[in-house]
N, C-alpha and C positions, 0 to 999 in steps of 0.2 A: 337296155331296160329304160322304160319311160320315166323321165324325171317327174316328181310330184309337182302338181300345179301350186303356184304361190297363192296364198290366201289374198283375196281382194280386200283392200282397205275399206273401212266404213265410209259411207257417203259423207263428204265434207271433212274427213280426217286430215286431209293434206294441208289444210289452212289452220292458222292459229285460231281464227274465229270459229271454225268448225269443231276443233278439239275442245274449245271452251264450251260450246253448246252441248257436246256430248257429255262433258264433265258435269254441267249443270243438270242435264237430264238424269244422270246417274244419282246425283245428290237428291234430286226431287223424288225419284222412285224409291231410294233407300229410306228417305224420311217418311214417305207414305207407308212403306212396309212396316216400319218400326213404330209408327204413331200409335197403333192399338196397344202395343206392349207398354209404351210410355203411359198411356191412359190407365192401364191396369195398376201400374206402380203408383201413380198419383192418386187414383181412387181408393187405394188401400187405406190411406188416411189414418195411419197409426193403429190399424186393426189387425196387424199380423205380428205374432209373437211366438212364445214358447208355452209349454205346459205350465211353467212357473208363472208366467205373466197372464195367462188366460183367466178371464173373469168367470164367475159361475153362470151356468145356463142350464135349462132343462135337458137339452139333448146335445150329444156329439154326433156329427155326421162324418162317416168315414167313406171315402170314395175308393172304388175298386182299382186294383193295379196289377191284375193278372195272377195266374196260378202256375205252379210247377208241380207236376204229378199229383194234381188235385189238392195241393196245399197252397196257402198264400205265398206268393213270391216274396223274396227278401224285402223289397220296397213296401209291399202291402203289409207284411208282418210288422215293419217298423211303424206304419200308420196305426195298425191295431194296437201295438204296444203303447203308443202315445194316448190313444183313446182309453185304454185300460188304466193308464196312470191318471187320466182325468177322472175316471170313475172312482178309482181307489182313493183319490184325494177329495172325493165328494164335490167335485166341481161340476159334474153332470150327473143326472139321475137315470138317463136312458141313452142308449147308443143305437143310431140308425146306420146300418151298413147297406150301402147301395152299390150294386154291381150288375154284371151281365150274366143273365141266365137264358140267353136267346137260343141255346142248343141244349138238348137233353144230356149231352156228355160234357157240358161246361157250366159249372155253377159256382160263380164267385161268391154269391151271397151266402149260401149255406156253409161254404168253407170259412168265410169270415165269422159267421155266427159261431161255428164250432170252435174256432180258435179262441174266441173270447170266453165262451162257456167253459172250456177246458181250463181256463185260467181264473175261474172263480166268479165270473159275472153271471148272475141268475138268468136263466133262459128268458124269462118274461121281460127283462130289462134290455135285451138285444133284439131289435126289430129289423127285419130284412125287407129291402126293396129289390125285387128281382128284375126290374126293368130300368135300371140306371145305366142305359147304354152309352151315354156320354155325360159330360158335366152339367150341361143345361138340363137334360132329362132328369138327372139326379136332383138338381136344385128345385126345379119346378114341381116335380112329383113330391119332394119332401114337403113343400108348402101346400100343394093342392090335394094330394092324396092322403098324406099322413098328418096334416095340420100343424107342421112345425113352423113356428114364427120367431123363434129365438134359439140360436144354436152356436156351438163351437165347431168349426170345420177343421178336419184333419187331413193333410196331404203333404207331399214333399214341397220344399221351398219353391221349386221352379214352377209348380202348378197351383199353389194355394191361392195366389192373388187372383187368378182367373176364376177359381171356385168362389172366392169371396165376392167378386164383382157380379157373378151370375146369380149366386144365392141372394144377394141384396136386391138384384133386379127382380128376382122371383118373389120378393116380399118377406125375406127372412132377415131379421136383425142378427148380424153375424160377426163373429170374431174368428180369426184363422190361426191355427197352430201349424207352423211350418216345420216339418220333420227334416232335420239336417242329414245329409249323406256325404260320404267321401266322394269327390269327383272321380268318376270312371266312365266307361263308354255308355252305360245306361243313363247316367246322370247328364252327360253332354247331349245324348239323343233326346232325352226328355226336355232339356232346355231348348233345343232347336225346334222341337214340335210345338213349343209354346208360341213361336212367332206366327205361324198360320193360325194356331189356336186362338191367339188374341184377336185376330181379325174375325174369326168365327164368333167369338164372344161379343164383339161389337154388334154383329148382325143379330145374334140371339137377344141382346139387350134391347135393340131397336124394334125387332119384330115380335118378341114375346110369343113365339109360336108354341103350339101344343107339343108335348113330348111324343115320341114314336108310339108309345102306348100309355093312354091315360088311365082308363079303368075306374072302378068305383072307389069311394073313400074307404080307407082302412083305419081301424081304431087301435092298432098295435101300440102306437106311441102314447095315446091317452091311457090305455090299460097299464103300460109300463110306468107311467107317472103316478097312477093311482095306487100302484102296488106298494 
């Protein structure tokens, strides 16, 4: 039986100088990879808190987080519960639910609206954005399509700083409510996703690109606030 080939050492690994250069390269690459995440934390600037600490705003923006059998996933339900509490405490007057309805058999937005309406929020006060395909799209559409310029954002703690940075870049004066969760596999996965997500957020902030679907202006938020 043929013996397995030995792995070749990295170029320069045999010398102390070479190992030092490899170590320096790893440190530099790690720093570059984590720099966007550090930027998100620094840019939050005391604007992340809880339902209790949230200031009043016309609108709460709730970001989609998946469905299970057509109903909001547990993480999404927790976001909606936080928005419901903001509404019940009269800290917000309308709720914009922004999610993915890119397929006829998958409709985050209507599931989010139905969840809130069943719990007592008047239908006119819950406005749906069906083209919130990612966080940047949700933020820029909230500003450009729905006219939101001041809002409380609602998401899990691992995501809400990215939402805050992107909505502020889109022109929305924002405060963020971070919904706490017990650490589990989903929580850790969400946190890991935020590392590349932070890099994408930097590009979104610099490029200010149009969302995947822009569309005409919608007056749902203005009607909700007039009601």
